[in-house]
C-alpha positions, -999 to 999 in steps of 0.1 A, spaced: -102 132 112 -95 96 101 -109 81 70 -128 48 71 -106 18 62 -125 13 29 -119 49 19 -81 46 27 -80 14 7 -97 29 -23 -74 59 -24 -43 37 -21 -54 13 -48 -66 41 -71 -34 61 -68 -12 29 -72 -31 22 -104 -29 57 -117 8 58 -111 12 25 -130 22 3 -100 25 -33 -110 7 -63 -94 -15 -45 -69 -27 -69 -43 -49 -63 -12 -49 -87 17 -77 -87 43 -58 -94 75 -86 -85 100 -90 -120 113 -52 -127 115 -39 -97 135 -48 -64 152 -20 -46 135 -42 -34 106 -73 -44 86 -57 -45 52 -23 -47 35 -19 -31 1 11 -45 -18 23 -32 -51 55 -30 -71 73 0 -87 99 -2 -114 126 19 -97 132 38 -65 120 70 -83 88 52 -92 82 38 -57 87 72 -42 64 88 -67 36 63 -57 42 69 -20 42 107 -25 10 107 -44 -8 84 -19 3 107 9 -9 139 -9 -43 124 -16 -47 111 19 -37 144 35 -59 162 10 -88 142 24 -80 153 60 -62 120 69 -30 125 90 2 119 71 11 82 73 42 71 91 68 60 64 98 38 65 122 31 36 114 62 16 149 74 11 161 41 -4 129 34 -22 134 -4 -23 105 -11 1 84 18 13 61 10 41 33 35 48 13 30 80 -21 46 77 -35 29 108 -61 5 95 -44 1 61 -7 -6 57 8 1 22 38 -18 10 55 -4 -21 83 -27 -33 108 -28 -61 105 -62 -78 135 -79 -62 124 -70 -27 89 -81 -33 100 -115 -45 125 -118 -15 100 -108 13 70 -125 -4 44 -110 19 16 -128 1 31 -161 11 40 -149 46 3 -138 51 -10 -167 30 -40 -172 53 -53 -138 45 -80 -136 18 -71 -116 -13 -96 -87 -19 -106 -81 -54 -90 -49 -67 -113 -29 -89 -99 -17 -122 -86 19 -120 -83 46 -146 
């Protein structure tokens, strides 16, 4: 069973907020590519923090019946990419986020308002 993109998005954003991720940004890339519908981009303070965010997102998604996302960069924890199909989650440490600057790279994508989390 696959969750609707909006449900995936809500879980990712909620967990990132609960885990104290910094600068959570959601880009709507539906009109720009067929790769995914949304990018969730956030920052962790350390590799331990980025891995904790990724672990919790994966646990919540699989708990809802979503297949485990494909992950890259988990071991190093500098930039963890989680491919959930319609939603791709990027969990950066600050230096990598500044360097890769996905918000600029995907500058034509509208930013989706992120609701306040717990």
